[in-house]
C-alpha positions, 0 to 999 in steps of 0.5 A: 128346895123341892122341885128345883134342880140347882145349876150352880151360881152365876155372879155368886147368884144361885141358879135353879131350874124348876122341874117343870121346865123339863115338861116344856122342853117334852111338850115343844119336842113333840109338837115339832116332831108332830109337825116336821117328823125330823129329829134334826128340827126336834134338836134345833127346837130343843137347842133353840128354847135353852139359848132362849132361857140363857138370854132370859138368865141374863136378862134376870142378871141384868135386874139382879147386878143393878139391884146390886149397885143400890145394896140390894141382895138376890138370893136366885134366879129360878127358871120357869116354863113361863120365864124366869124370876130373880129373887130380890130380897126387896125391890128398891123404894125410891122410884129412880133406883126401882125404874133403873132395876126394871128396866136392866131387864129389858135392856139386856135384851135389846142389847143382844138384839143389837148384836144379832141384828149386826151378825145377821142380815134381817133386811134380807128376811123383808125383800122377798114374798111371804112364800119366799120368806117361809121357805127361808125360814123353814131351813135349819140353819144359823142364820135362821136360828139367830134370826128367831133368837132375834125376834124372841129377844124383841118380843121379849122386850115389848112383852115384859114391857107391857104394864101389867104389874109385877112385870117389868113394864108394871114396875117402871109404871109404878116407879114413874107414878111414884115420882108424884104420888105416894108409893101405896098409891102408885102400887095400888094403881099399878097393880089394878091395871095389871090384874085388868090386863091379866083378865084380858090375858086369861081371856086371850089364853082360850084362843091365843096360846095356853101360856098366857093363862098361866101368866095370867095367874102369875100376874093377877096374884102377883099384883094383889100380893105385892099391893098387900105387901106395900099396904102392909109395910106402910101401916109398919113404917115407924113401929118398933119390935116392943110394940109387937113383942109377945112377953107372956111366953114360955121358955124352955130349959135345955133339960126339958124333954119332948113330952113336955113340950107337947103338954105345953103345946096341947094347954096353950096357944103356943107354937115355938119356943125360946130355949134358955139357960140362966136367962141366956138365950141358947136355942129355939124349938119349933112346933115342927121340931116338936112334931119330928121328935114326937115318937121319941118323947124322951128325947131333951130340947137341947138335942133338937133346938136350933142353935143358929137364930137370930135375937132382935133387940126391942127398939128394931123396926118391924119391917126389919124384922119382916126382911129377916123373914124372907131371908132366914125363912124363919118366923119366930125370934127372941126379943132382947132388951139390953141383950137379956130376954124379954119376949119373942116375936113371930109373924102370927103376932105381927099379923094381929098387930097390923090387924088392930092398926088397919082397924084403928 
């Protein structure tokens, strides 16, 4: 994915870092050098950020490995300047399971903080006056490094448990509400509280820390997006693919050329196509594929079609299609009945189906 650097895999989960993370290191190093003019302190500062990010990775692994216990896979863990994100295939719908997954991340930071508290003399930092403590903390030594790491992990626990959905605390709140309310109502309440807190973070960002503004945007739009998704899933519950299948579709032959497909695109509203031979599905062609080869219109469909496709039976739940869209990063699927092609389904038609269900 563009903008991400792959660092390898942990427990079978891809670890990636966004390029903007480098800006965080540069900015933090610049501020530290301006304040101290000491390259040793700059190096310690950079090392602290990297170690703290390792704690964030462990936090996200807590979520991912707990979700795995409930049969939910995690595609990757992404490191951003504002923290980490574990991209689970989905969140558990059972309140008890979601509660455990949401608490697993902060629990990891609690364990790290407890271990650090056993290594360093925490009480000694509270036995002196403020001036003495400031002098102690200014020294770039291992004990101070670990103390700052202890404080950072405690802050991660406290901050993540703020009930600002979709942060961990918000998910804990949603899970607790879902024991008594429907998932839709629980999500709506948690999302509303999350958006209200996002506004507070946004205002505080101008006076306290600009990173709060970024976090505010993440919370506000994340809460809105997941709230809409839960409502959408509720509307689709129990509905089958056959109810939203496009049956009046153009079926391409492998010996059609790109120019013929362009003519169909220009004359209709179709964007993606099934390629079949003797009614046996052999591939799909998307609008992107056609645009890519528009300069060579004589290219045959069989040369550009995607042979790695998933055909969906008409009796499949539409919600399963949405899961496939998330997993495969595709939005167009052939639909079959008794293994025979009868049409196709895409996100546009699912969106229209949702729209009609909303107003009906």
